[in-house]
C-alpha positions as CSV (number, residue, x, y, z in Angstrom):
1,M,0.0,0.0,0.0
2,S,1.3,3.4,-1.0
3,L,2.0,6.1,1.6
4,S,-0.8,8.3,0.3
5,A,-3.2,5.3,0.5
6,K,-2.0,4.6,4.0
7,A,-2.5,8.3,4.9
8,L,-5.9,8.3,3.3
9,A,-6.7,5.2,5.2
10,I,-5.5,6.7,8.5
11,I,-7.3,9.9,7.8
12,T,-10.5,8.0,7.0
13,T,-10.1,5.8,10.0
14,V,-9.5,8.8,12.3
15,G,-12.4,10.7,10.7
16,V,-14.7,7.7,11.1
17,L,-13.5,7.2,14.7
18,S,-14.0,10.9,15.5
19,A,-17.4,10.8,14.0
20,L,-18.2,7.7,16.0
21,I,-16.9,9.3,19.2
22,A,-18.9,12.5,18.6
23,T,-22.0,10.4,17.8
24,F,-21.5,8.5,21.0
25,S,-21.0,11.6,23.1
26,L,-24.1,13.3,21.7
27,A,-26.3,10.2,21.8
28,S,-25.2,9.1,25.3
29,G,-25.7,12.7,26.5
30,I,-29.3,12.7,25.1
31,L,-30.0,9.2,26.5
32,L,-28.7,10.0,29.9
33,S,-30.6,13.4,29.9
34,D,-33.9,11.8,28.9
35,F,-33.5,8.9,31.3
36,G,-32.5,11.4,34.0
37,Q,-35.6,13.5,33.4
38,L,-37.7,10.4,33.4
39,E,-36.2,9.1,36.7
40,D,-36.6,12.5,38.3
41,R,-40.3,12.7,37.3
42,V,-41.0,9.2,38.5
43,A,-39.2,9.9,41.8
44,R,-41.1,13.2,42.3
45,E,-44.4,11.4,41.6
46,N,-43.4,8.7,44.2
47,V,-42.7,11.5,46.8
48,Q,-46.0,13.1,46.0
49,R,-47.8,9.8,46.4
50,A,-46.3,9.6,49.9
51,L,-47.4,13.2,50.7
52,N,-50.9,12.4,49.3
53,E,-51.1,9.4,51.7
54,L,-50.3,11.6,54.7
55,E,-52.8,14.3,53.4
56,D,-55.5,11.6,52.9
57,T,-55.1,10.4,56.4
58,G,-55.6,13.9,57.7
59,E,-58.6,14.4,55.6
60,R,-60.2,11.2,56.8
61,M,-59.6,12.2,60.4
62,N,-61.1,15.6,59.6
63,Q,-64.2,14.2,58.0
64,A,-64.8,11.8,60.9
65,A,-64.2,14.6,63.5
66,R,-66.7,16.8,61.5
67,D,-69.4,14.1,62.0
68,W,-68.7,14.0,65.7
69,A,-68.5,17.8,66.2
70,G,-71.7,18.4,64.2
71,W,-73.8,16.1,66.4
72,D,-76.5,17.2,68.8
73,D,-75.2,14.9,71.6
74,T,-71.7,16.5,71.3
75,Y,-73.4,19.9,71.3
76,Q,-75.1,19.1,74.6
77,F,-72.0,17.5,76.1
78,I,-69.8,20.5,75.6
79,Q,-72.3,22.5,77.6
80,D,-73.1,20.2,80.5
81,G,-70.3,17.5,80.4
82,N,-72.8,14.7,81.0
83,A,-71.3,11.4,82.0
84,A,-73.7,9.4,79.8
85,Y,-72.1,10.8,76.7
86,I,-68.6,9.7,77.9
87,Q,-69.8,6.2,78.8
88,S,-71.7,5.8,75.5
89,N,-69.3,7.3,73.0
90,L,-65.8,7.7,74.4
91,A,-64.8,4.0,75.0
92,P,-61.5,3.3,73.3
93,S,-62.9,0.9,70.7
94,A,-65.7,3.2,69.7
95,S,-63.6,6.4,69.5
96,F,-59.9,5.9,69.5
97,V,-59.4,2.5,67.8
98,N,-62.1,2.8,65.2
99,N,-60.9,6.3,64.2
100,Q,-57.2,5.5,64.5
101,I,-56.4,8.4,66.8
102,N,-54.4,8.8,70.0
103,L,-55.8,12.1,71.4
104,M,-59.3,13.6,71.8
105,V,-60.0,17.0,73.3
106,F,-63.3,18.8,73.8
107,V,-62.8,22.6,74.3
108,D,-65.7,25.0,75.0
109,S,-66.0,28.5,73.5
110,S,-63.9,30.0,76.3
111,A,-61.0,27.6,75.5
112,R,-61.7,25.6,78.6
113,I,-60.9,21.9,78.3
114,V,-64.2,20.1,79.1
115,Y,-62.8,16.6,78.4
116,A,-59.4,15.3,77.2
117,K,-58.1,11.8,76.8
118,A,-55.0,10.1,75.3
119,Y,-54.9,6.4,74.3
120,D,-52.3,4.0,73.0
121,A,-54.1,1.5,70.8
122,R,-51.1,-0.8,70.3
123,A,-50.5,-1.1,74.1
124,N,-54.3,-1.0,74.7
125,R,-54.1,1.5,77.6
126,E,-54.8,5.1,78.4
127,I,-51.7,7.3,78.5
128,S,-50.9,10.7,80.0
129,F,-52.2,13.7,78.1
130,P,-49.2,15.6,76.7
131,E,-48.6,18.9,78.5
132,S,-46.9,20.2,75.4
133,L,-50.3,20.3,73.6
134,R,-51.9,22.7,76.1
135,P,-50.3,26.0,74.7
136,P,-51.8,25.4,71.2
137,L,-55.2,25.0,72.9
138,K,-55.2,28.4,74.7
139,A,-57.8,31.1,73.9
140,G,-57.3,32.7,70.5
141,A,-55.1,29.8,69.2
142,L,-55.8,28.5,65.7
143,L,-57.1,25.1,66.9
144,V,-59.9,26.6,69.1
145,S,-60.8,29.7,67.1
146,H,-63.2,28.8,64.2
147,A,-64.6,31.6,62.0
148,N,-67.8,29.8,61.2
149,A,-69.6,26.5,61.5
150,N,-68.0,25.1,58.3
151,S,-64.4,25.9,59.1
152,S,-61.8,23.3,60.0
153,V,-58.1,23.0,60.8
154,V,-55.9,20.1,59.4
155,G,-52.2,20.1,60.0
156,W,-49.1,19.1,62.0
157,L,-47.6,20.0,65.3
158,D,-43.9,19.6,66.2
159,L,-44.1,18.5,69.8
160,P,-41.3,17.1,72.0
161,E,-43.0,13.7,72.1
162,G,-42.9,13.6,68.3
163,P,-44.8,14.6,65.1
164,L,-48.6,15.0,65.7
165,L,-51.2,15.0,62.9
166,I,-54.1,17.1,64.3
167,V,-57.5,18.2,63.2
168,S,-60.0,20.6,64.7
169,Q,-63.7,21.1,64.0
170,P,-66.2,23.6,65.4
171,I,-68.9,22.0,67.7
172,V,-72.3,22.9,66.4
173,N,-75.7,21.2,66.3
174,S,-76.7,18.6,63.7
175,E,-78.2,21.3,61.4
176,R,-75.0,23.3,61.8
177,T,-77.2,26.4,62.4
178,A,-76.8,27.0,66.1
179,P,-74.0,29.1,67.6
180,M,-70.6,27.4,68.0
181,R,-70.0,26.1,71.5
182,G,-66.3,25.2,71.1
183,A,-64.1,22.9,69.2
184,L,-63.4,19.1,68.9
185,I,-59.7,18.3,68.4
186,W,-58.5,14.8,67.3
187,A,-54.8,13.9,66.9
188,R,-52.6,11.0,66.0
189,W,-48.9,10.4,66.8
190,I,-47.0,9.7,63.5
191,D,-44.2,7.5,64.9
192,A,-42.0,5.0,63.2
193,A,-44.7,2.3,63.3
194,A,-47.2,4.7,61.6
195,M,-44.7,5.6,58.9
196,E,-44.1,1.8,58.3
197,N,-47.8,1.5,57.7
198,F,-47.8,4.4,55.2
199,A,-44.8,2.9,53.5
200,R,-46.7,-0.4,52.9
201,H,-49.5,1.6,51.3
202,V,-47.2,3.4,48.8
203,H,-44.6,0.7,48.5
204,L,-41.7,3.0,49.4
205,S,-39.3,3.3,52.3
206,L,-40.4,6.3,54.3
207,S,-39.2,8.3,57.3
208,L,-40.3,11.5,59.0
209,T,-37.7,13.8,60.7
210,R,-38.0,17.1,62.5
211,L,-36.4,19.9,60.4
212,L,-34.4,21.0,63.4
213,D,-33.3,17.5,64.3
214,A,-29.5,17.0,64.3
215,R,-30.1,13.5,62.8
216,L,-31.4,14.8,59.5
217,P,-30.8,12.4,56.5
218,A,-27.2,12.7,55.2
219,E,-28.3,13.4,51.6
220,L,-30.5,16.3,52.6
221,P,-27.9,19.2,52.6
222,S,-27.2,18.7,48.9
223,A,-30.9,18.5,48.2
224,R,-31.9,21.3,50.6
225,Q,-31.8,24.0,47.8
226,D,-34.7,22.2,46.1
227,S,-36.7,21.6,49.3
228,L,-36.6,24.9,51.2
229,H,-40.3,25.5,50.3
230,P,-42.9,23.0,51.4
231,A,-44.5,22.9,47.9
232,L,-41.2,21.7,46.3
233,I,-39.7,18.2,46.3
234,G,-36.0,17.5,46.2
235,I,-34.4,14.4,44.7
236,Q,-30.9,13.2,45.5
237,P,-29.2,9.9,44.5
238,V,-28.1,7.7,47.5
239,N,-26.0,5.4,45.3
240,D,-26.3,3.7,41.9
241,Q,-29.1,1.5,43.3
242,A,-31.2,3.9,45.2
243,L,-32.7,7.5,45.1
244,A,-33.9,9.6,48.0
245,G,-36.7,12.1,47.6
246,F,-37.4,14.8,50.2
247,A,-40.3,17.2,50.9
248,L,-40.8,19.6,53.7
249,I,-44.1,19.4,55.7
250,P,-45.3,22.6,57.3
251,D,-46.9,22.8,60.7
252,I,-50.4,24.3,61.2
253,D,-48.9,27.8,61.1
254,G,-47.3,27.2,57.7
255,A,-43.7,27.1,58.9
256,P,-41.6,24.1,57.7
257,A,-41.5,21.6,60.5
258,F,-40.7,18.1,59.2
259,V,-38.7,16.4,56.4
260,L,-40.3,13.5,54.6
261,R,-37.8,11.1,53.1
262,A,-38.8,8.5,50.6
263,E,-36.2,6.0,49.3
264,M,-36.8,4.0,46.1
265,P,-34.8,1.8,43.7
266,R,-33.2,3.1,40.5
267,P,-34.3,0.8,37.7
268,I,-34.4,3.7,35.2
269,Y,-30.8,4.6,36.0
270,A,-29.7,1.0,35.5
271,Q,-31.5,0.9,32.2
272,A,-29.9,4.1,31.1
273,Q,-26.4,2.7,31.9
274,G,-27.3,-0.5,30.1
275,S,-28.5,1.6,27.1
276,V,-25.2,3.6,27.0
277,R,-23.2,0.5,27.2
278,D,-25.2,-1.0,24.3
279,L,-24.7,2.2,22.3
280,L,-21.0,2.0,22.9
281,W,-20.8,-1.5,21.8
282,M,-22.9,-0.8,18.7
283,L,-20.6,2.1,17.7
284,A,-17.6,-0.1,18.3
285,F,-19.1,-2.7,16.1
286,I,-19.5,-0.1,13.3
287,A,-15.8,0.7,13.7
288,V,-14.8,-2.9,13.4
289,I,-16.6,-3.0,10.0
290,F,-13.8,-1.1,8.3
291,S,-11.1,-3.6,9.5
292,A,-12.9,-6.9,9.6
293,P,-16.3,-7.0,7.9
294,M,-16.9,-10.6,8.3
295,Q,-15.7,-10.6,11.9
296,F,-18.0,-7.7,12.5
297,L,-21.0,-9.5,10.9
298,V,-20.3,-12.6,13.0
299,Y,-19.7,-10.6,16.1
300,R,-22.9,-8.5,15.5
301,A,-24.9,-11.6,15.0
302,A,-23.5,-13.0,18.3
303,R,-24.1,-9.7,20.0
304,A,-27.7,-9.6,18.6
305,A,-28.3,-13.1,19.9
306,E,-26.9,-12.0,23.3
307,I,-29.0,-8.9,23.4
308,Q,-32.0,-11.0,22.5
309,R,-31.2,-13.5,25.2
310,E,-30.7,-10.6,27.6
311,S,-34.0,-9.1,26.5
312,D,-35.7,-12.4,26.9
313,K,-34.1,-12.8,30.3
314,R,-35.3,-9.3,31.3
315,F,-38.7,-10.1,30.0
316,R,-38.9,-13.3,31.9
317,A,-37.7,-11.5,35.1
318,L,-40.3,-8.9,34.6
319,T,-43.1,-11.4,34.0
320,E,-42.0,-13.6,36.9
321,S,-41.9,-10.7,39.3
322,A,-45.3,-9.3,38.2
323,N,-48.2,-9.6,40.7
324,D,-50.7,-10.3,37.8
325,A,-50.9,-13.4,35.8
326,I,-49.2,-12.9,32.3
327,I,-50.0,-15.5,29.7
328,I,-48.8,-15.5,26.0
329,A,-50.4,-17.7,23.4
330,N,-49.4,-18.4,19.7
331,E,-51.5,-18.2,16.6
332,Q,-52.8,-21.7,17.3
333,A,-54.2,-20.5,20.7
334,R,-51.7,-22.6,22.7
335,V,-49.8,-21.3,25.7
336,V,-46.1,-20.4,25.1
337,S,-45.4,-18.4,28.3
338,W,-46.8,-18.8,31.8
339,N,-45.5,-16.8,34.7
340,A,-45.4,-17.6,38.4
341,S,-48.5,-15.4,39.2
342,A,-50.4,-17.4,36.5
343,Q,-49.5,-20.6,38.3
344,K,-50.6,-19.1,41.6
345,T,-53.9,-17.8,40.1
346,F,-54.9,-20.8,38.1
347,G,-53.2,-23.7,39.9
348,Y,-51.4,-25.1,36.9
349,A,-47.6,-25.5,36.9
350,A,-45.8,-24.2,33.8
351,D,-44.9,-27.7,32.6
352,E,-48.6,-28.6,32.8
353,I,-49.8,-25.8,30.7
354,I,-47.1,-24.8,28.2
355,G,-48.3,-26.1,24.8
356,A,-51.9,-26.7,26.1
357,P,-54.9,-24.9,24.5
358,I,-55.9,-21.7,26.3
359,T,-59.5,-23.1,26.6
360,R,-58.2,-25.1,29.5
361,F,-58.5,-22.0,31.8
362,I,-61.4,-20.2,30.1
363,P,-65.0,-21.0,31.1
364,E,-67.0,-22.6,28.3
365,R,-69.4,-19.6,27.9
366,Y,-66.4,-17.4,26.9
367,Q,-64.6,-19.8,24.6
368,A,-66.6,-19.0,21.5
369,R,-66.1,-15.3,21.9
370,Y,-62.3,-15.8,22.3
371,H,-62.1,-17.9,19.1
372,Q,-64.2,-15.4,17.2
373,G,-61.6,-12.7,18.1
374,L,-58.7,-14.9,17.0
375,G,-60.5,-15.6,13.7
376,A,-60.6,-11.8,13.0
377,G,-56.7,-11.8,13.2
378,R,-56.5,-10.1,16.6
379,S,-58.3,-10.0,19.9
380,A,-61.7,-8.5,19.8
381,H,-60.7,-6.5,22.8
382,D,-57.2,-5.6,21.9
383,G,-55.8,-2.8,24.0
384,K,-58.9,-2.7,26.3
385,I,-59.5,-3.9,29.8
386,I,-62.5,-6.1,30.2
387,Q,-64.1,-8.1,33.0
388,A,-64.8,-11.8,32.6
389,F,-64.2,-15.1,34.5
390,G,-61.3,-17.5,34.7
391,R,-61.3,-21.2,35.5
392,R,-58.9,-22.7,38.0
393,K,-57.4,-26.2,37.8
394,D,-60.0,-27.4,40.3
395,G,-62.8,-26.1,38.0
396,A,-63.6,-23.1,40.3
397,E,-64.4,-19.9,38.5
398,F,-63.3,-16.4,39.7
399,P,-64.0,-12.9,38.4
400,A,-61.0,-11.4,36.6
401,E,-59.9,-8.1,35.0
402,I,-58.2,-8.9,31.7
403,S,-56.0,-6.7,29.4
404,L,-55.6,-8.3,26.0
405,S,-53.2,-7.4,23.1
406,A,-51.8,-9.0,19.9
407,W,-48.5,-8.5,18.0
408,E,-46.3,-10.1,15.3
409,L,-42.8,-11.4,15.7
410,N,-40.9,-13.0,12.9
411,H,-44.1,-13.2,10.8
412,Q,-45.9,-15.1,13.6
413,K,-48.8,-13.8,15.6
414,F,-48.9,-13.9,19.3
415,Y,-51.5,-12.9,21.9
416,S,-51.0,-11.9,25.5
417,A,-53.3,-11.5,28.4
418,I,-52.6,-9.8,31.7
419,I,-55.1,-11.2,34.2
420,R,-55.9,-9.9,37.7
421,D,-58.0,-11.9,40.2
422,I,-60.6,-9.3,41.5
423,T,-62.5,-11.7,43.8
424,E,-61.8,-9.7,46.9
425,R,-62.7,-6.4,45.1
426,K,-66.0,-7.8,43.9
427,R,-66.7,-9.2,47.4
428,A,-66.0,-5.8,48.9
429,E,-68.2,-4.1,46.3
430,Q,-71.0,-6.6,47.0
431,Q,-70.7,-6.0,50.8
432,S,-70.9,-2.2,50.3
433,A,-73.9,-2.6,48.0
434,T,-75.6,-4.9,50.6
435,I,-75.0,-2.4,53.4
436,L,-76.5,0.5,51.4
437,H,-79.5,-1.5,50.2
438,T,-80.4,-2.8,53.7
439,S,-79.9,0.6,55.3
440,L,-83.0,2.0,57.0
441,D,-82.2,5.4,55.6
442,G,-82.8,6.3,51.9
443,F,-79.7,6.6,49.7
444,W,-78.9,7.5,46.2
445,I,-75.9,8.5,44.0
446,S,-76.4,11.3,41.5
447,D,-74.1,13.1,39.0
448,A,-73.2,16.8,38.7
449,Q,-76.3,17.4,36.5
450,G,-78.7,16.0,39.2
451,K,-79.4,12.7,37.4
452,I,-80.0,9.8,39.8
453,L,-77.6,7.0,39.0
454,E,-78.2,4.5,41.9
455,V,-80.8,4.2,44.7
456,N,-81.5,1.8,47.5
457,E,-84.7,0.1,48.5
458,S,-85.3,2.3,51.5
459,Y,-85.6,5.4,49.3
460,C,-87.9,3.5,46.9
461,R,-90.2,2.7,49.9
462,L,-89.9,6.3,51.1
463,S,-90.8,7.9,47.7
464,G,-93.2,5.3,46.4
465,Y,-91.3,5.0,43.1
466,T,-89.7,1.8,41.8
467,R,-85.9,1.7,41.3
468,A,-86.3,1.7,37.5
469,E,-88.5,4.8,37.7
470,L,-86.0,6.7,39.9
471,L,-83.1,5.9,37.6
472,Q,-84.9,7.8,34.9
473,M,-85.4,10.9,37.1
474,R,-83.5,13.9,38.3
475,V,-83.3,15.5,41.7
476,S,-85.7,18.3,40.6
477,D,-88.4,15.6,39.8
478,V,-88.9,14.8,43.6
479,E,-87.8,18.1,45.1
480,A,-90.9,20.0,46.5
481,V,-89.3,23.1,47.9
482,E,-86.6,24.3,45.5
483,T,-87.1,25.2,41.9
484,T,-85.0,23.5,39.2
485,A,-82.8,26.6,39.1
486,D,-82.5,26.6,42.9
487,T,-81.5,22.9,42.8
488,Q,-78.7,23.6,40.3
489,Q,-77.4,26.4,42.4
490,H,-77.5,24.2,45.5
491,I,-75.6,21.5,43.6
492,Q,-72.9,24.0,42.7
493,R,-72.5,25.1,46.3
494,I,-72.1,21.5,47.5
495,I,-69.4,21.0,44.8
496,Q,-67.5,23.9,46.3
497,T,-67.9,22.9,49.9
498,G,-67.7,19.1,49.5
499,S,-70.7,18.3,51.7
500,D,-73.9,19.6,53.2
501,R,-76.7,18.7,55.6
502,F,-80.1,20.3,55.3
503,E,-83.9,19.8,55.5
504,T,-86.2,19.9,52.6
505,K,-89.4,18.3,51.3
506,H,-89.8,15.5,48.6
507,R,-92.9,14.8,46.7
508,R,-93.9,11.1,46.7
509,K,-95.3,9.3,43.6
510,D,-98.8,9.5,45.1
511,G,-98.5,13.4,45.4
512,A,-98.0,13.5,49.2
513,V,-95.2,15.8,50.4
514,I,-92.9,14.5,53.1
515,D,-90.2,16.2,55.2
516,I,-86.7,15.0,54.5
517,E,-83.4,15.4,56.3
518,V,-80.5,15.2,53.8
519,S,-76.8,14.5,54.3
520,V,-74.7,14.7,51.1
521,N,-71.0,14.3,50.3
522,Y,-69.4,15.2,46.9
523,L,-66.4,13.4,45.4
524,D,-64.7,14.6,42.2
525,I,-64.7,11.2,40.5
526,E,-66.1,10.2,37.1
527,G,-67.2,13.7,36.4
528,G,-68.5,14.3,39.9
529,R,-70.6,12.1,42.1
530,F,-73.0,13.0,45.0
531,F,-73.5,10.4,47.7
532,V,-76.8,11.3,49.5
533,F,-78.6,9.8,52.6
534,F,-82.2,10.7,53.4
535,R,-84.2,10.4,56.5
536,D,-88.0,10.8,56.8
537,I,-88.6,13.5,59.5
538,T,-92.3,14.0,58.7
539,E,-93.5,12.7,62.1
540,R,-90.9,14.9,63.9
541,K,-92.0,18.0,62.0
542,Q,-95.7,17.2,62.7
543,A,-94.8,16.9,66.4
544,E,-92.9,20.2,66.4
545,E,-95.8,21.9,64.7
546,A,-98.3,20.5,67.2
547,L,-96.1,21.7,70.0
548,R,-95.8,25.1,68.4
549,K,-99.6,25.5,68.1
550,K,-100.0,24.3,71.8
551,D,-97.5,26.9,73.0
552,E,-99.2,29.6,70.9
553,H,-102.6,28.6,72.4
554,H,-101.2,28.9,75.9
555,R,-99.8,32.3,75.1
556,N,-103.1,33.5,73.8
557,V,-105.0,32.2,76.9
558,V,-102.5,34.0,79.2
559,E,-102.7,37.1,77.1
560,S,-106.5,37.1,77.2
561,I,-106.5,36.7,81.0
562,F,-104.0,39.5,81.3
563,R,-105.9,41.8,79.1
564,F,-109.5,41.3,80.3
565,V,-109.2,40.6,84.1
566,P,-110.8,43.5,86.0
567,E,-108.0,43.7,88.6
568,G,-104.8,45.6,87.9
569,L,-101.9,43.4,87.1
570,L,-98.1,44.1,87.1
571,V,-95.5,41.8,85.5
572,F,-91.9,41.9,87.0
573,T,-88.7,40.3,85.8
574,E,-86.7,38.0,88.0
575,N,-84.7,41.1,89.1
576,L,-88.0,42.9,89.9
577,G,-87.9,45.1,86.9
578,L,-91.4,46.2,85.7
579,V,-92.0,44.9,82.2
580,K,-95.7,45.0,81.7
581,Q,-99.0,46.3,83.1
582,N,-102.6,45.6,82.1
583,K,-105.4,48.0,81.1
584,A,-107.2,47.7,84.4
585,F,-104.1,49.0,86.2
586,E,-103.9,52.0,83.9
587,E,-107.6,52.7,84.5
588,I,-107.0,52.6,88.3
589,T,-104.1,55.1,88.1
590,Q,-106.2,57.3,85.9
591,Q,-109.1,57.2,88.3
592,Y,-107.2,57.9,91.6
593,A,-104.2,60.0,90.5
594,A,-106.0,63.3,90.6
595,R,-107.8,62.5,93.8
596,L,-104.5,61.7,95.6
597,G,-102.7,64.6,94.1
598,Y,-100.3,62.6,91.8
599,T,-99.7,62.4,88.1
600,E,-100.6,59.0,86.6
601,Q,-96.9,58.2,86.2
602,E,-96.1,59.1,89.8
603,L,-99.0,57.0,91.2
604,A,-98.0,54.0,89.0
605,G,-94.4,54.3,90.2
606,L,-95.4,54.4,93.9
607,I,-97.6,51.3,93.5
608,A,-94.9,49.4,91.6
609,E,-92.3,50.3,94.3
610,Q,-94.5,49.1,97.1
611,A,-95.2,45.9,95.1
612,R,-91.5,45.3,94.8
613,S,-91.0,45.8,98.6
614,R,-93.7,43.3,99.4
615,L,-92.3,40.8,96.9
616,L,-88.9,41.0,98.6
617,S,-90.2,40.8,102.1
618,G,-93.0,38.3,101.4
619,D,-95.6,40.7,102.9
620,T,-99.1,40.0,101.6
621,T,-100.9,43.0,103.2
622,E,-102.7,45.6,101.1
623,I,-100.9,48.5,99.5
624,Y,-101.7,51.9,100.9
625,I,-101.0,55.1,99.0
626,P,-101.5,58.4,101.0
627,K,-102.5,61.7,99.5
628,K,-99.6,63.8,98.3
629,R,-98.6,66.6,100.6
630,R,-98.8,70.1,99.2
């Protein structure tokens, strides 16, 4: 080879190598950046899920406390502190255990603690009430100062005993119309055991540390710049296998108080490193082409096979670690892949089912539909999630949620199914439906436009309509007080506040109008759903009206006696202040004032004064008024 040819070869080789290096640098930078952004987004979403779990716990406490605080029995208890209320309602199982709280405090409108109790559910014993909680309960403090009957406080306190999740609700009557008589405070210690419970819910490793604690997580200083504001989340790698996410949680005054740390694995980072290594190998292969084409082709084929094996291995690892059953069938509808969850779900071992027809675990009534989908060249439900039934090895059927898909590989068609056993979910849904349909109170679910979507038997009996008739109706069809426009405005107010309790009237199918007490909660799901309970209070209203008429009759009788009795009458207050006199008394003062030398006002005052004196002394002798001296 000539020198110029060698130089040209060297230049070409250097140029190619330089181009390959530049390509690698650019591509790897883009890959690492994209994977880094993806990893950061997923990590932030995980931290947010942990925050949401803590917030949901506070909201559940707040809603339960609202029901207790807006109860006539509680409204009476905060005034008289009756022991019957404590005995009936404040046993540990009924109050602390069921509501998952450790502290309960009843404070009247003057910030006086009427009742307070602390309980450790795990130790099943009452514990000392924390003295550190008393300053936040003083007069004027946020926890005991509610602006109106619908206000509430949900937040955290940093106490020496540990982090405290706390809620406060104003104590009002059941209609939430009477003046507030104080506040009901519930609280729960968020200790390591509680954080472990939250961690199981979100599938993350969680910890909660005081912001001023000297034992803050070691990774926090480098992430602190991202986490100074409670609304921001900071992410910091722990090592190549784990990430740590941080978020500041404020106390009830809005000041940062705690650091939430969530640790999670880094599969995306590992995948990015693997992709960069694969890219490097690929570019190296390209470089080898110029020196050994055949070797490159052989090596590339070997590498492709290795990548395919690695891909197959990763796929198998993914399917074997999945909680759902994953099944793959070929074009002849025979099983070619069967993961561990499928074995657990259906009862067949892999060696029993590989190569077998899929009809073995499909109930007979679904087999024709499945074969019809295969005949069309792909699943009839490709890309959709459907609900059907599966059949276990012992012949038992179970409800399942199934996601089906189809694809081609090397000119062969394959079909996959991801199957989830929803037996427990169906059982829970059935139990909830049974409870609602056997409830003595009426119940329905309606949408944001007021259309009735579900109704129980109690409301059918209450209204006289059948369930089929009610499911074709709207709220305005049975509402007897509000107009259609009023009902829509009421719906919008409930959407804004989240709940309401009020009284109204409904018109039965036979035209009769009944008094109804309504309790409604709104959830922003499926376009908006209202969950409404009804109670017939017609008899109570009739009794109240009868009592009102009776009181009115008594007042009229007393007024008639007072007005027409021929003797003079004076009415004094408890402090002997004159509040009323009848016409006969006025006539007496008119008749005798001039004879005795007094004005009418003077004579009336003298008589009233002597009447007070006799009332104080118990004297029942006659009143004597002498003539006025000139």
